N, C-alpha and C positions, 0 to 999 in steps of 0.2 A: 393453448395456442397451437396452430398448425405450422408446418414447416414453410408454408407460403408467406407467412407474415414476416416482413422485412423492414429493417430500419437502415436508412442510407446516411452515412456520415461524409461530409464534404469539407475540405479545408485547402487553403492555399499554402499550408505548411504540412506537417506530417499527420495532423489530425488527432494528436493525443488528448488535447483539451476536450474536444467533442466526444472522444471515446470514453474518457473518464466520467463525464457528465451523463452520457448515455447509459453506461454500465451501472452507475449509482442509481439511476432512475429505474432501470430494469429490475434491480434487486427488490424494488417495492412491489413487484407483481410476480405472479406465477408465470414467468415468461421464458422458461428454459429453452423453448423451441424457437424463440425469436432469432432470426438470422440477421447479423450485422454485416453490412457491406461498406467498406471504408475506401474513400477516394481521396488521396492526398496529393499535394503539390499541384493543385488545380491552377492553371495560369491562363487558360483560354475560355472564352465564353461558350464555344461550341462543346467543350467538355461538360459544362454545367447543363446544357441543353440535353445532351445524350444521357447524362445521369438521371435527370428529371423524367425523361421519357421512360427509362427503365423503372424508376420508382412508380410512375403512373401505371405502367403495365402490371407491376407486382402488387399494386394497391397499398404501398407503403408510404412512409413519410420521411422527410429529410431534416437532419440537424446539421447546422453548418457553422464554421468559424472562418469567415472571410473578411480580410481587412481592406482589400482593394475595392474602391467604390464602384467601379464598372462591373466587377464580378458580383457584388452584392445586389446591384440593380438588375442584372441579368437573372439572378436567382429569384428575385421578387416577381419580375414580370413573367418569366417562363413558368414559374410555379403557379401563378394565378391563371395563366392561359391553359395549363394542363390539369388544373384542379388538384395539385399536389400540396398537401399541408407541409409547411416548413417551420423550423424553430431556429431563430437567429440567436446563437448562444452568446456571442461577444458584442453584437450590435448595441443592445440597450446599455451595456456597461460603458462602451466607448462613448456613446452619446451623453450619458449621464456625467461622465468625467469631463467631457469637453464643455458641456453646458454649464456645469457647476464651477469649474476652475478656469474656463476660458482657454484651455490648452488644445492644440491641434495634434491629433495622433500621428505617429510616424508612418502609418500605413505599410509597415514592413512585416511580411509574414515570418513566423518562426522566431520572434524575439525571445520567447520563453526558453528556447533551447540553444541560445547562443553560447559559444564556448568562453564564458567569462570565469572569473575567479571562483564563483559559487559552483560552477560546473565541475571544475577540477577538484574542488573540495569534496564534492559528492563522490567523484570517481575514487579519490584516495580513501574516503570513508568506506566505500563498498569493498575495496581491496583489503582494507584493514579488517572489516567484519568477517570476510571469508578466511583470512589468514589466522585469525584468533577465535574462530568459532569452536564451541564445544570443548574448550580447554585444550586445544591443540598445542598452544605455546603460551604458558602462563606468564611469560615476560610481557606479553601484550597488555595485560591488565594494568601494568604500571604506566602505560602510555595512553590508555583508553580514557575518553571523557566520561563514559558510563560503563560499568561492569554489571551484567545481568546474572543473577544466580538463582537457582531453583532446581527442583527435581526434574527428571526426564518428562517431556511432553508438556511443559508449561509455556511454550511459545517463545523460548529464548532466541532461537535462530531466526525465525521470521521477524521478530521484533528488532534484532540487530540489523537485518537487511533493510527494514523499513526506516529505522533511524539513520542508517547510512545514506539513504536517498534524501534525507533532510540535512545531510552534511555532518552528522554526529558519529564520531568514531566510538564504536562499542565492541567490547569483548564479552563472551559469556562462558559460564562455568557450570557444569552439572554438579549437583550436590548428591553424593552417593555415600551412604553410611560406611561402606567397607573401604572407601578410598580416602586416604589422608588428604586434607585440604592443603593446597600450595601455600607456602609462606608469603608469596606475593599478595595474597588476598588480605592479609592482615597488615600490610604496609600501605594500603590505599585508604584515604580519608573516607569515612562512612558516607559522606554526602555524594560520593561518586559511585556508590554501590546501590543497586536496586534489587530487592528480593521479590521473586515471583512465586505466588502460591495459587492453588486451585482446589476446588472441591474434589475429594477423593473419588467420588462416583464418576465425575466427568473424566478424570484422568484414566480411570479403569476402562471406560468406553473407548477412549482414544487409543489406549494401549492394546485393547482387544482388536480394534480395527487394524492397528499396526501389525500385529501378529498375523492376522488374516491376510493382509496384503503381502506379507513376506512368506506366506505358505507354511507358517509354523503352527503347532498345536496350541490350544488355549490353556493347557496345563502349566505353562511357564509361570514361575514365581513372580516374574516381572509384571504380570497382569493379574495379580490377586489383590483384593481390597486390603487385606492385612498388611501385605508388603508395602503397598502404596501409602497406607496410613503411617507405617513406621518411617518411611522416607520423609513424609511431610512433617512429622513430629521432629525428626532430626534436623531437617532443613530449617524449620522454624526456630529451633534452639540456636542454630548458627547465626541466623539473621538477627536474633535478639542480642547475641554476643557481639556481633558487629555493629549493632545499633543503627542499622540501615532502614530506610523506608521499605514497607512491604505492600505490594499491590496484589490483590486477589483478582486474577484474570478469568475467573469462572464466567462463562457466557459473554465475555467481552471480545469485540472485534479487535484485530491487531491495531487498527487505526485509533480506536478508543484508548487502548492501553498506552500506545505510543504518545498520544496526546497528554496523558497523565504524566508520563516520564518527561516529556518536553516542558511541561509546566513546572515540574520539580527542578529541572535544569535551569529554567529561567529565574526561579525564585532564588536559587543559590548562586 
């Protein structure tokens, strides 16, 4: 792709829904050079016209989430007039829900992000994940809904943050052979602990990249296959001792691993 190829996102709210769908789609293509232009809080018809004119000039297309009927109608008419392709992300879902159940939508932008109880629960969970990340304060494990354990670079921190955005309070602890495990870990029911493991070769590559990014030489014991295998064997023995579920995160996206963890939480 060239830098001229552009995708325009349009919303009468902040546009996060359109952005999430667009980026999930882009990952299916070799489209690193695709430029995304996001237009949020659209409230006037002339704003849509101006954006469509820009999209037409750039040869791009538009993905939109608009709940106001007059804005949706303007989008359709002007896009047809200017020859700009558009994708209505929410429209078909709104129509299907309304036609199936006979309900009338509220037509209120931004309902997904209203400050309700779920919102504040997510904020609390994010603050919790940051506070009790990487074994900073082991007392947090006693309060956590989920405790993630594993050797360094097994995605514990990004998983904690992702789960926090789902409203789940999680703490995580690195397993290091030379460091004594905190007594709190053995006070937690095994159903609240998740062990994370990964193929040694993949950890090696991640750690080598980590050293490179930090400007450190590759000779560090931290990034040797033998050391990594020793850490994995030790961590595996601890996980068996705790009798907790173990997830192999090799080649798994954060979303996929988090989905498995959420399934385990739901079952229990």
